[in-house]
PDB file of N, CA, C and O in Angstrom:
ATOM      1  N   MET A   1     -43.338 -25.049  -7.932  1.00  0.00           N
ATOM      2  CA  MET A   1     -42.603 -24.744  -6.717  1.00  0.00           C
ATOM      3  C   MET A   1     -41.512 -23.726  -7.035  1.00  0.00           C
ATOM      4  O   MET A   1     -40.719 -23.939  -7.952  1.00  0.00           O
ATOM      5  N   VAL A   2     -41.461 -22.626  -6.290  1.00  0.00           N
ATOM      6  CA  VAL A   2     -40.473 -21.581  -6.513  1.00  0.00           C
ATOM      7  C   VAL A   2     -39.517 -21.577  -5.324  1.00  0.00           C
ATOM      8  O   VAL A   2     -39.958 -21.676  -4.178  1.00  0.00           O
ATOM      9  N   GLY A   3     -38.192 -21.461  -5.586  1.00  0.00           N
ATOM     10  CA  GLY A   3     -37.181 -21.449  -4.546  1.00  0.00           C
ATOM     11  C   GLY A   3     -35.991 -22.273  -4.988  1.00  0.00           C
ATOM     12  O   GLY A   3     -35.995 -22.872  -6.063  1.00  0.00           O
ATOM     13  N   ASP A   4     -34.976 -22.295  -4.146  1.00  0.00           N
ATOM     14  CA  ASP A   4     -33.819 -23.092  -4.548  1.00  0.00           C
ATOM     15  C   ASP A   4     -34.003 -24.532  -4.119  1.00  0.00           C
ATOM     16  O   ASP A   4     -34.891 -24.836  -3.323  1.00  0.00           O
ATOM     17  N   SER A   5     -33.181 -25.411  -4.632  1.00  0.00           N
ATOM     18  CA  SER A   5     -33.352 -26.840  -4.426  1.00  0.00           C
ATOM     19  C   SER A   5     -33.051 -27.285  -3.003  1.00  0.00           C
ATOM     20  O   SER A   5     -33.442 -28.385  -2.611  1.00  0.00           O
ATOM     21  N   THR A   6     -32.368 -26.461  -2.225  1.00  0.00           N
ATOM     22  CA  THR A   6     -32.024 -26.853  -0.859  1.00  0.00           C
ATOM     23  C   THR A   6     -33.092 -26.451   0.139  1.00  0.00           C
ATOM     24  O   THR A   6     -33.056 -26.872   1.295  1.00  0.00           O
ATOM     25  N   GLY A   7     -34.035 -25.644  -0.297  1.00  0.00           N
ATOM     26  CA  GLY A   7     -35.086 -25.209   0.604  1.00  0.00           C
ATOM     27  C   GLY A   7     -34.671 -24.029   1.461  1.00  0.00           C
ATOM     28  O   GLY A   7     -35.427 -23.601   2.334  1.00  0.00           O
ATOM     29  N   LEU A   8     -33.469 -23.491   1.223  1.00  0.00           N
ATOM     30  CA  LEU A   8     -32.983 -22.353   1.987  1.00  0.00           C
ATOM     31  C   LEU A   8     -33.235 -21.074   1.211  1.00  0.00           C
ATOM     32  O   LEU A   8     -33.090 -21.045  -0.011  1.00  0.00           O
ATOM     33  N   SER A   9     -33.601 -20.047   1.898  1.00  0.00           N
ATOM     34  CA  SER A   9     -33.725 -18.751   1.238  1.00  0.00           C
ATOM     35  C   SER A   9     -32.894 -17.747   2.019  1.00  0.00           C
ATOM     36  O   SER A   9     -32.957 -17.678   3.246  1.00  0.00           O
ATOM     37  N   HIS A  10     -32.129 -16.988   1.291  1.00  0.00           N
ATOM     38  CA  HIS A  10     -31.257 -15.991   1.919  1.00  0.00           C
ATOM     39  C   HIS A  10     -31.588 -14.627   1.364  1.00  0.00           C
ATOM     40  O   HIS A  10     -31.607 -14.428   0.149  1.00  0.00           O
ATOM     41  N   GLY A  11     -31.846 -13.699   2.246  1.00  0.00           N
ATOM     42  CA  GLY A  11     -32.016 -12.310   1.848  1.00  0.00           C
ATOM     43  C   GLY A  11     -30.701 -11.588   2.044  1.00  0.00           C
ATOM     44  O   GLY A  11     -29.785 -12.125   2.668  1.00  0.00           O
ATOM     45  N   LEU A  12     -30.595 -10.386   1.524  1.00  0.00           N
ATOM     46  CA  LEU A  12     -29.355  -9.628   1.687  1.00  0.00           C
ATOM     47  C   LEU A  12     -29.043  -9.379   3.153  1.00  0.00           C
ATOM     48  O   LEU A  12     -27.874  -9.328   3.535  1.00  0.00           O
ATOM     49  N   GLY A  13     -30.052  -9.227   3.965  1.00  0.00           N
ATOM     50  CA  GLY A  13     -29.839  -8.993   5.385  1.00  0.00           C
ATOM     51  C   GLY A  13     -29.292 -10.214   6.103  1.00  0.00           C
ATOM     52  O   GLY A  13     -28.714 -10.087   7.183  1.00  0.00           O
ATOM     53  N   ASP A  14     -29.465 -11.398   5.519  1.00  0.00           N
ATOM     54  CA  ASP A  14     -28.984 -12.625   6.141  1.00  0.00           C
ATOM     55  C   ASP A  14     -27.504 -12.883   5.887  1.00  0.00           C
ATOM     56  O   ASP A  14     -26.869 -13.657   6.603  1.00  0.00           O
ATOM     57  N   LEU A  15     -26.960 -12.232   4.866  1.00  0.00           N
ATOM     58  CA  LEU A  15     -25.569 -12.470   4.525  1.00  0.00           C
ATOM     59  C   LEU A  15     -24.662 -11.760   5.510  1.00  0.00           C
ATOM     60  O   LEU A  15     -24.895 -10.603   5.858  1.00  0.00           O
ATOM     61  N   GLN A  16     -23.639 -12.447   5.953  1.00  0.00           N
ATOM     62  CA  GLN A  16     -22.667 -11.843   6.840  1.00  0.00           C
ATOM     63  C   GLN A  16     -21.284 -12.089   6.272  1.00  0.00           C
ATOM     64  O   GLN A  16     -20.953 -13.209   5.882  1.00  0.00           O
ATOM     65  N   PHE A  17     -20.490 -11.055   6.228  1.00  0.00           N
ATOM     66  CA  PHE A  17     -19.153 -11.149   5.692  1.00  0.00           C
ATOM     67  C   PHE A  17     -18.154 -10.931   6.816  1.00  0.00           C
ATOM     68  O   PHE A  17     -18.368 -10.117   7.715  1.00  0.00           O
ATOM     69  N   LYS A  18     -17.079 -11.661   6.745  1.00  0.00           N
ATOM     70  CA  LYS A  18     -16.022 -11.494   7.733  1.00  0.00           C
ATOM     71  C   LYS A  18     -15.319 -10.174   7.430  1.00  0.00           C
ATOM     72  O   LYS A  18     -14.810  -9.971   6.328  1.00  0.00           O
ATOM     73  N   GLU A  19     -15.295  -9.287   8.412  1.00  0.00           N
ATOM     74  CA  GLU A  19     -14.643  -7.996   8.219  1.00  0.00           C
ATOM     75  C   GLU A  19     -13.146  -8.153   8.432  1.00  0.00           C
ATOM     76  O   GLU A  19     -12.695  -8.812   9.369  1.00  0.00           O
ATOM     77  N   GLU A  20     -12.392  -7.532   7.540  1.00  0.00           N
ATOM     78  CA  GLU A  20     -10.949  -7.563   7.698  1.00  0.00           C
ATOM     79  C   GLU A  20     -10.559  -6.593   8.797  1.00  0.00           C
ATOM     80  O   GLU A  20     -11.218  -5.574   9.004  1.00  0.00           O
ATOM     81  N   ASP A  21      -9.499  -6.911   9.488  1.00  0.00           N
ATOM     82  CA  ASP A  21      -9.039  -6.071  10.578  1.00  0.00           C
ATOM     83  C   ASP A  21      -8.131  -4.988  10.005  1.00  0.00           C
ATOM     84  O   ASP A  21      -6.907  -5.099  10.071  1.00  0.00           O
ATOM     85  N   ASP A  22      -8.734  -3.936   9.440  1.00  0.00           N
ATOM     86  CA  ASP A  22      -7.976  -2.864   8.816  1.00  0.00           C
ATOM     87  C   ASP A  22      -7.088  -2.135   9.817  1.00  0.00           C
ATOM     88  O   ASP A  22      -5.988  -1.702   9.475  1.00  0.00           O
ATOM     89  N   GLU A  23      -7.556  -2.000  11.035  1.00  0.00           N
ATOM     90  CA  GLU A  23      -6.788  -1.286  12.034  1.00  0.00           C
ATOM     91  C   GLU A  23      -5.446  -1.958  12.283  1.00  0.00           C
ATOM     92  O   GLU A  23      -4.431  -1.278  12.431  1.00  0.00           O
ATOM     93  N   ALA A  24      -5.431  -3.287  12.330  1.00  0.00           N
ATOM     94  CA  ALA A  24      -4.184  -4.017  12.543  1.00  0.00           C
ATOM     95  C   ALA A  24      -3.259  -3.833  11.349  1.00  0.00           C
ATOM     96  O   ALA A  24      -2.042  -3.767  11.520  1.00  0.00           O
ATOM     97  N   PHE A  25      -3.816  -3.750  10.140  1.00  0.00           N
ATOM     98  CA  PHE A  25      -2.997  -3.558   8.945  1.00  0.00           C
ATOM     99  C   PHE A  25      -2.311  -2.200   8.984  1.00  0.00           C
ATOM    100  O   PHE A  25      -1.113  -2.103   8.719  1.00  0.00           O
ATOM    101  N   TYR A  26      -3.054  -1.162   9.307  1.00  0.00           N
ATOM    102  CA  TYR A  26      -2.487   0.173   9.280  1.00  0.00           C
ATOM    103  C   TYR A  26      -1.570   0.457  10.461  1.00  0.00           C
ATOM    104  O   TYR A  26      -0.732   1.355  10.378  1.00  0.00           O
ATOM    105  N   SER A  27      -1.704  -0.268  11.536  1.00  0.00           N
ATOM    106  CA  SER A  27      -0.845  -0.034  12.685  1.00  0.00           C
ATOM    107  C   SER A  27       0.397  -0.919  12.663  1.00  0.00           C
ATOM    108  O   SER A  27       1.219  -0.864  13.578  1.00  0.00           O
ATOM    109  N   LYS A  28       0.531  -1.729  11.624  1.00  0.00           N
ATOM    110  CA  LYS A  28       1.689  -2.612  11.508  1.00  0.00           C
ATOM    111  C   LYS A  28       2.949  -1.767  11.397  1.00  0.00           C
ATOM    112  O   LYS A  28       3.006  -0.824  10.608  1.00  0.00           O
ATOM    113  N   GLU A  29       3.950  -2.104  12.184  1.00  0.00           N
ATOM    114  CA  GLU A  29       5.202  -1.366  12.136  1.00  0.00           C
ATOM    115  C   GLU A  29       6.016  -1.838  10.944  1.00  0.00           C
ATOM    116  O   GLU A  29       6.246  -3.034  10.764  1.00  0.00           O
ATOM    117  N   LEU A  30       6.446  -0.890  10.139  1.00  0.00           N
ATOM    118  CA  LEU A  30       7.231  -1.195   8.959  1.00  0.00           C
ATOM    119  C   LEU A  30       8.709  -1.007   9.270  1.00  0.00           C
ATOM    120  O   LEU A  30       9.062  -0.222  10.151  1.00  0.00           O
ATOM    121  N   PRO A  31       9.573  -1.718   8.558  1.00  0.00           N
ATOM    122  CA  PRO A  31      11.013  -1.521   8.766  1.00  0.00           C
ATOM    123  C   PRO A  31      11.435  -0.122   8.311  1.00  0.00           C
ATOM    124  O   PRO A  31      10.704   0.551   7.585  1.00  0.00           O
ATOM    125  N   LEU A  32      12.606   0.299   8.739  1.00  0.00           N
ATOM    126  CA  LEU A  32      13.094   1.634   8.397  1.00  0.00           C
ATOM    127  C   LEU A  32      13.258   1.813   6.892  1.00  0.00           C
ATOM    128  O   LEU A  32      13.174   2.936   6.393  1.00  0.00           O
ATOM    129  N   HIS A  33      13.490   0.731   6.166  1.00  0.00           N
ATOM    130  CA  HIS A  33      13.716   0.830   4.725  1.00  0.00           C
ATOM    131  C   HIS A  33      12.421   0.732   3.906  1.00  0.00           C
ATOM    132  O   HIS A  33      12.479   0.420   2.717  1.00  0.00           O
ATOM    133  N   ALA A  34      11.283   0.984   4.500  1.00  0.00           N
ATOM    134  CA  ALA A  34      10.006   0.966   3.780  1.00  0.00           C
ATOM    135  C   ALA A  34       9.811   2.275   3.025  1.00  0.00           C
ATOM    136  O   ALA A  34      10.213   3.339   3.496  1.00  0.00           O
ATOM    137  N   CYS A  35       9.189   2.189   1.846  1.00  0.00           N
ATOM    138  CA  CYS A  35       8.900   3.383   1.044  1.00  0.00           C
ATOM    139  C   CYS A  35       8.038   4.341   1.864  1.00  0.00           C
ATOM    140  O   CYS A  35       7.044   3.927   2.461  1.00  0.00           O
ATOM    141  N   LYS A  36       8.410   5.599   1.894  1.00  0.00           N
ATOM    142  CA  LYS A  36       7.681   6.596   2.684  1.00  0.00           C
ATOM    143  C   LYS A  36       6.307   6.907   2.116  1.00  0.00           C
ATOM    144  O   LYS A  36       5.467   7.474   2.815  1.00  0.00           O
ATOM    145  N   TYR A  37       6.058   6.544   0.850  1.00  0.00           N
ATOM    146  CA  TYR A  37       4.747   6.790   0.254  1.00  0.00           C
ATOM    147  C   TYR A  37       3.800   5.609   0.438  1.00  0.00           C
ATOM    148  O   TYR A  37       2.644   5.797   0.816  1.00  0.00           O
ATOM    149  N   CYS A  38       4.279   4.390   0.174  1.00  0.00           N
ATOM    150  CA  CYS A  38       3.348   3.259   0.129  1.00  0.00           C
ATOM    151  C   CYS A  38       3.692   2.122   1.089  1.00  0.00           C
ATOM    152  O   CYS A  38       2.867   1.231   1.292  1.00  0.00           O
ATOM    153  N   GLY A  39       4.874   2.127   1.680  1.00  0.00           N
ATOM    154  CA  GLY A  39       5.214   1.105   2.655  1.00  0.00           C
ATOM    155  C   GLY A  39       5.882  -0.136   2.095  1.00  0.00           C
ATOM    156  O   GLY A  39       6.202  -1.044   2.862  1.00  0.00           O
ATOM    157  N   ILE A  40       6.106  -0.214   0.785  1.00  0.00           N
ATOM    158  CA  ILE A  40       6.822  -1.375   0.228  1.00  0.00           C
ATOM    159  C   ILE A  40       8.179  -1.444   0.901  1.00  0.00           C
ATOM    160  O   ILE A  40       8.878  -0.436   1.001  1.00  0.00           O
ATOM    161  N   HIS A  41       8.556  -2.635   1.366  1.00  0.00           N
ATOM    162  CA  HIS A  41       9.813  -2.740   2.094  1.00  0.00           C
ATOM    163  C   HIS A  41      10.690  -3.903   1.645  1.00  0.00           C
ATOM    164  O   HIS A  41      11.550  -4.358   2.399  1.00  0.00           O
ATOM    165  N   ASP A  42      10.483  -4.381   0.438  1.00  0.00           N
ATOM    166  CA  ASP A  42      11.375  -5.385  -0.138  1.00  0.00           C
ATOM    167  C   ASP A  42      12.704  -4.698  -0.440  1.00  0.00           C
ATOM    168  O   ASP A  42      12.726  -3.744  -1.217  1.00  0.00           O
ATOM    169  N   PRO A  43      13.809  -5.148   0.145  1.00  0.00           N
ATOM    170  CA  PRO A  43      15.102  -4.487  -0.066  1.00  0.00           C
ATOM    171  C   PRO A  43      15.496  -4.378  -1.542  1.00  0.00           C
ATOM    172  O   PRO A  43      16.263  -3.486  -1.906  1.00  0.00           O
ATOM    173  N   ASN A  44      14.991  -5.260  -2.383  1.00  0.00           N
ATOM    174  CA  ASN A  44      15.315  -5.211  -3.802  1.00  0.00           C
ATOM    175  C   ASN A  44      14.483  -4.188  -4.559  1.00  0.00           C
ATOM    176  O   ASN A  44      14.731  -3.956  -5.742  1.00  0.00           O
ATOM    177  N   CYS A  45      13.507  -3.572  -3.910  1.00  0.00           N
ATOM    178  CA  CYS A  45      12.595  -2.655  -4.593  1.00  0.00           C
ATOM    179  C   CYS A  45      12.654  -1.225  -4.080  1.00  0.00           C
ATOM    180  O   CYS A  45      11.923  -0.370  -4.579  1.00  0.00           O
ATOM    181  N   VAL A  46      13.491  -0.944  -3.112  1.00  0.00           N
ATOM    182  CA  VAL A  46      13.546   0.409  -2.552  1.00  0.00           C
ATOM    183  C   VAL A  46      14.951   0.992  -2.690  1.00  0.00           C
ATOM    184  O   VAL A  46      15.937   0.273  -2.851  1.00  0.00           O
ATOM    185  N   ILE A  47      15.001   2.310  -2.620  1.00  0.00           N
ATOM    186  CA  ILE A  47      16.269   3.019  -2.734  1.00  0.00           C
ATOM    187  C   ILE A  47      16.242   4.192  -1.752  1.00  0.00           C
ATOM    188  O   ILE A  47      15.179   4.753  -1.485  1.00  0.00           O
ATOM    189  N   MET A  48      17.403   4.563  -1.215  1.00  0.00           N
ATOM    190  CA  MET A  48      17.465   5.622  -0.216  1.00  0.00           C
ATOM    191  C   MET A  48      17.967   6.922  -0.842  1.00  0.00           C
ATOM    192  O   MET A  48      18.916   6.926  -1.626  1.00  0.00           O
ATOM    193  N   CYS A  49      17.322   8.004  -0.486  1.00  0.00           N
ATOM    194  CA  CYS A  49      17.747   9.334  -0.929  1.00  0.00           C
ATOM    195  C   CYS A  49      19.001   9.711  -0.153  1.00  0.00           C
ATOM    196  O   CYS A  49      19.030   9.588   1.071  1.00  0.00           O
ATOM    197  N   ASN A  50      20.032  10.165  -0.848  1.00  0.00           N
ATOM    198  CA  ASN A  50      21.289  10.551  -0.193  1.00  0.00           C
ATOM    199  C   ASN A  50      21.172  11.812   0.645  1.00  0.00           C
ATOM    200  O   ASN A  50      21.970  12.020   1.558  1.00  0.00           O
ATOM    201  N   VAL A  51      20.192  12.656   0.353  1.00  0.00           N
ATOM    202  CA  VAL A  51      20.055  13.920   1.066  1.00  0.00           C
ATOM    203  C   VAL A  51      19.325  13.736   2.395  1.00  0.00           C
ATOM    204  O   VAL A  51      19.842  14.111   3.448  1.00  0.00           O
ATOM    205  N   CYS A  52      18.120  13.159   2.346  1.00  0.00           N
ATOM    206  CA  CYS A  52      17.303  13.072   3.563  1.00  0.00           C
ATOM    207  C   CYS A  52      17.304  11.685   4.196  1.00  0.00           C
ATOM    208  O   CYS A  52      16.752  11.494   5.279  1.00  0.00           O
ATOM    209  N   LYS A  53      17.920  10.724   3.527  1.00  0.00           N
ATOM    210  CA  LYS A  53      18.053   9.346   4.035  1.00  0.00           C
ATOM    211  C   LYS A  53      16.714   8.627   4.178  1.00  0.00           C
ATOM    212  O   LYS A  53      16.588   7.706   4.986  1.00  0.00           O
ATOM    213  N   LYS A  54      15.708   9.042   3.394  1.00  0.00           N
ATOM    214  CA  LYS A  54      14.418   8.347   3.379  1.00  0.00           C
ATOM    215  C   LYS A  54      14.415   7.348   2.234  1.00  0.00           C
ATOM    216  O   LYS A  54      15.157   7.498   1.263  1.00  0.00           O
ATOM    217  N   TRP A  55      13.565   6.318   2.358  1.00  0.00           N
ATOM    218  CA  TRP A  55      13.492   5.249   1.367  1.00  0.00           C
ATOM    219  C   TRP A  55      12.261   5.416   0.484  1.00  0.00           C
ATOM    220  O   TRP A  55      11.199   5.832   0.948  1.00  0.00           O
ATOM    221  N   PHE A  56      12.422   5.079  -0.816  1.00  0.00           N
ATOM    222  CA  PHE A  56      11.341   5.179  -1.786  1.00  0.00           C
ATOM    223  C   PHE A  56      11.413   4.011  -2.757  1.00  0.00           C
ATOM    224  O   PHE A  56      12.483   3.451  -2.995  1.00  0.00           O
ATOM    225  N   CYS A  57      10.259   3.650  -3.315  1.00  0.00           N
ATOM    226  CA  CYS A  57      10.225   2.576  -4.312  1.00  0.00           C
ATOM    227  C   CYS A  57      10.000   3.180  -5.693  1.00  0.00           C
ATOM    228  O   CYS A  57       9.840   4.393  -5.831  1.00  0.00           O
ATOM    229  N   ASN A  58       9.988   2.327  -6.708  1.00  0.00           N
ATOM    230  CA  ASN A  58       9.767   2.790  -8.074  1.00  0.00           C
ATOM    231  C   ASN A  58       8.295   2.685  -8.459  1.00  0.00           C
ATOM    232  O   ASN A  58       7.940   2.926  -9.613  1.00  0.00           O
ATOM    233  N   GLY A  59       7.436   2.328  -7.509  1.00  0.00           N
ATOM    234  CA  GLY A  59       6.007   2.223  -7.784  1.00  0.00           C
ATOM    235  C   GLY A  59       5.370   3.588  -7.923  1.00  0.00           C
ATOM    236  O   GLY A  59       5.938   4.599  -7.510  1.00  0.00           O
ATOM    237  N   ARG A  60       4.180   3.608  -8.510  1.00  0.00           N
ATOM    238  CA  ARG A  60       3.488   4.873  -8.728  1.00  0.00           C
ATOM    239  C   ARG A  60       2.358   5.102  -7.741  1.00  0.00           C
ATOM    240  O   ARG A  60       2.118   6.237  -7.328  1.00  0.00           O
ATOM    241  N   GLY A  61       1.662   4.044  -7.358  1.00  0.00           N
ATOM    242  CA  GLY A  61       0.505   4.230  -6.485  1.00  0.00           C
ATOM    243  C   GLY A  61      -0.470   5.196  -7.110  1.00  0.00           C
ATOM    244  O   GLY A  61      -0.869   5.001  -8.258  1.00  0.00           O
ATOM    245  N   ASN A  62      -0.868   6.234  -6.395  1.00  0.00           N
ATOM    246  CA  ASN A  62      -1.788   7.227  -6.958  1.00  0.00           C
ATOM    247  C   ASN A  62      -1.071   8.537  -7.286  1.00  0.00           C
ATOM    248  O   ASN A  62      -1.712   9.583  -7.392  1.00  0.00           O
ATOM    249  N   THR A  63       0.249   8.488  -7.445  1.00  0.00           N
ATOM    250  CA  THR A  63       1.009   9.679  -7.812  1.00  0.00           C
ATOM    251  C   THR A  63       1.249   9.694  -9.314  1.00  0.00           C
ATOM    252  O   THR A  63       1.086   8.673  -9.982  1.00  0.00           O
ATOM    253  N   SER A  64       1.632  10.835  -9.840  1.00  0.00           N
ATOM    254  CA  SER A  64       1.808  10.966 -11.283  1.00  0.00           C
ATOM    255  C   SER A  64       3.076  10.277 -11.784  1.00  0.00           C
ATOM    256  O   SER A  64       3.106   9.801 -12.919  1.00  0.00           O
ATOM    257  N   GLY A  65       4.105  10.219 -10.975  1.00  0.00           N
ATOM    258  CA  GLY A  65       5.353   9.558 -11.345  1.00  0.00           C
ATOM    259  C   GLY A  65       5.717   8.536 -10.300  1.00  0.00           C
ATOM    260  O   GLY A  65       4.974   8.321  -9.343  1.00  0.00           O
ATOM    261  N   SER A  66       6.853   7.908 -10.479  1.00  0.00           N
ATOM    262  CA  SER A  66       7.269   6.929  -9.472  1.00  0.00           C
ATOM    263  C   SER A  66       7.527   7.649  -8.155  1.00  0.00           C
ATOM    264  O   SER A  66       7.766   8.856  -8.130  1.00  0.00           O
ATOM    265  N   HIS A  67       7.476   6.905  -7.079  1.00  0.00           N
ATOM    266  CA  HIS A  67       7.674   7.513  -5.765  1.00  0.00           C
ATOM    267  C   HIS A  67       9.058   8.133  -5.637  1.00  0.00           C
ATOM    268  O   HIS A  67       9.217   9.150  -4.961  1.00  0.00           O
ATOM    269  N   ILE A  68      10.061   7.538  -6.274  1.00  0.00           N
ATOM    270  CA  ILE A  68      11.418   8.089  -6.237  1.00  0.00           C
ATOM    271  C   ILE A  68      11.433   9.462  -6.911  1.00  0.00           C
ATOM    272  O   ILE A  68      11.914  10.439  -6.336  1.00  0.00           O
ATOM    273  N   ILE A  69      10.905   9.526  -8.124  1.00  0.00           N
ATOM    274  CA  ILE A  69      10.898  10.778  -8.884  1.00  0.00           C
ATOM    275  C   ILE A  69      10.014  11.820  -8.206  1.00  0.00           C
ATOM    276  O   ILE A  69      10.377  12.994  -8.143  1.00  0.00           O
ATOM    277  N   ASN A  70       8.871  11.404  -7.704  1.00  0.00           N
ATOM    278  CA  ASN A  70       7.969  12.322  -7.002  1.00  0.00           C
ATOM    279  C   ASN A  70       8.689  12.960  -5.811  1.00  0.00           C
ATOM    280  O   ASN A  70       8.545  14.158  -5.568  1.00  0.00           O
ATOM    281  N   HIS A  71       9.448  12.179  -5.086  1.00  0.00           N
ATOM    282  CA  HIS A  71      10.204  12.709  -3.943  1.00  0.00           C
ATOM    283  C   HIS A  71      11.252  13.716  -4.403  1.00  0.00           C
ATOM    284  O   HIS A  71      11.371  14.795  -3.824  1.00  0.00           O
ATOM    285  N   LEU A  72      12.012  13.370  -5.440  1.00  0.00           N
ATOM    286  CA  LEU A  72      13.058  14.276  -5.925  1.00  0.00           C
ATOM    287  C   LEU A  72      12.488  15.624  -6.340  1.00  0.00           C
ATOM    288  O   LEU A  72      13.057  16.669  -6.026  1.00  0.00           O
ATOM    289  N   VAL A  73      11.378  15.596  -7.038  1.00  0.00           N
ATOM    290  CA  VAL A  73      10.765  16.835  -7.520  1.00  0.00           C
ATOM    291  C   VAL A  73      10.209  17.655  -6.360  1.00  0.00           C
ATOM    292  O   VAL A  73      10.477  18.853  -6.263  1.00  0.00           O
ATOM    293  N   ARG A  74       9.446  17.024  -5.490  1.00  0.00           N
ATOM    294  CA  ARG A  74       8.794  17.766  -4.396  1.00  0.00           C
ATOM    295  C   ARG A  74       9.802  18.286  -3.378  1.00  0.00           C
ATOM    296  O   ARG A  74       9.631  19.384  -2.847  1.00  0.00           O
ATOM    297  N   ALA A  75      10.857  17.507  -3.096  1.00  0.00           N
ATOM    298  CA  ALA A  75      11.838  17.915  -2.093  1.00  0.00           C
ATOM    299  C   ALA A  75      12.960  18.754  -2.702  1.00  0.00           C
ATOM    300  O   ALA A  75      13.799  19.290  -1.978  1.00  0.00           O
ATOM    301  N   LYS A  76      12.976  18.869  -4.045  1.00  0.00           N
ATOM    302  CA  LYS A  76      14.026  19.609  -4.763  1.00  0.00           C
ATOM    303  C   LYS A  76      15.405  19.051  -4.472  1.00  0.00           C
ATOM    304  O   LYS A  76      16.383  19.794  -4.387  1.00  0.00           O
ATOM    305  N   HIS A  77      15.478  17.742  -4.320  1.00  0.00           N
ATOM    306  CA  HIS A  77      16.760  17.067  -4.145  1.00  0.00           C
ATOM    307  C   HIS A  77      17.303  16.738  -5.515  1.00  0.00           C
ATOM    308  O   HIS A  77      16.625  16.104  -6.324  1.00  0.00           O
ATOM    309  N   LYS A  78      18.524  17.166  -5.779  1.00  0.00           N
ATOM    310  CA  LYS A  78      19.105  16.961  -7.103  1.00  0.00           C
ATOM    311  C   LYS A  78      20.336  16.055  -7.038  1.00  0.00           C
ATOM    312  O   LYS A  78      21.281  16.220  -7.809  1.00  0.00           O
ATOM    313  N   VAL A  79      20.311  15.110  -6.120  1.00  0.00           N
ATOM    314  CA  VAL A  79      21.428  14.195  -5.933  1.00  0.00           C
ATOM    315  C   VAL A  79      20.957  12.819  -6.314  1.00  0.00           C
ATOM    316  O   VAL A  79      19.809  12.455  -6.061  1.00  0.00           O
ATOM    317  N   SER A  80      21.831  12.054  -6.916  1.00  0.00           N
ATOM    318  CA  SER A  80      21.428  10.694  -7.307  1.00  0.00           C
ATOM    319  C   SER A  80      21.320   9.793  -6.085  1.00  0.00           C
ATOM    320  O   SER A  80      21.879  10.077  -5.025  1.00  0.00           O
ATOM    321  N   PHE A  81      20.592   8.710  -6.261  1.00  0.00           N
ATOM    322  CA  PHE A  81      20.401   7.726  -5.208  1.00  0.00           C
ATOM    323  C   PHE A  81      21.528   6.713  -5.260  1.00  0.00           C
ATOM    324  O   PHE A  81      22.142   6.500  -6.306  1.00  0.00           O
ATOM    325  N   VAL A  82      21.789   6.100  -4.139  1.00  0.00           N
ATOM    326  CA  VAL A  82      22.772   5.022  -4.070  1.00  0.00           C
ATOM    327  C   VAL A  82      22.086   3.769  -3.637  1.00  0.00           C
ATOM    328  O   VAL A  82      22.727   2.726  -3.511  1.00  0.00           O
TER     329      VAL A  82
END
């Protein structure tokens, strides 16, 4: 006898996965202090640029440096963060 012990057979077409609601995730409103690159908004993890008043985190994501440093270089802001 070939098959599983429960007598059920499942093909790939029979499998159904619950789809995540990506649209709701991306449309979520973030607080003003969220990182402009990745959206991290933990107050202990973000810092505001003194020049443009935008918030950035120390994470890298898919950038070469941290989001803070990436912002300073690209925007040519040479002022320290507070």
